[in-house]
Phi, psi and omega in degrees: 000138178261130179233143178226138171261129182255125178241121180253112179248008177226111189302334182297339176305321184285353173282336180258324179233102188304315181231087184303324180295316179293316178306312184288326178301319178294321180293318180296323178301322180288342178295340179294346177273354178271117187309313184286347180250354187309314185252019180282148179227101180204168180228156174202168178245139178243117178260121177261106190232194182239179185292330179295313183286321181292329176296319178297316178297317181297320179292313184293316188260340181237359181057035176241116186270063179205161176288157175213165184283316184213142173233141176238140180233084178297142181229134171248108185250136175281339182277324180223092184295342180273347182277119185266336179139201186233150175232136174240135181233138184266120181301309187298321180291317178297316181297318179297314179297328185287351177297331180265342182230250184210136184302312183297322179295314180297319178298313180300319178302319185288315180291328177294316178301312179298318180298318179298324175298318179297332181271005173104359178282151179215168179222038179290323179252155182303319179299316179293321179301314181296318179296315181293320179297317177300317180296315178302313182295322178297313180295318180301318178299321185283330181273351179250000000 
């Protein structure tokens, strides 16, 4: 079973997604239709934040002094082997992108991208990027 704790530290998120915990619970339920995630058992935390805080996180942990859309912090814990880590998503960037598409779709793309990083996917090389993109698109289709 996949479990997520949702932390909202920027109130504007709730103008777009009224109940983020319920929204996400429904999305996670649909992950059981993804073959590679069907029998997975893990937990993670999703932080819904703003550009000021995500910039601080990006500077502190990646030494990049700029805002970004999503950050993933994979964790390997000896105390809780099922806990995969944390994902932080920036409201303003998602909202800006959604002007051309849809807020929920843009949000879903970002948490899926972050989740794949927690599960060990990367996009440092072109080959890895293509594999991760295919996986993201497959999961996005299944959760929507």
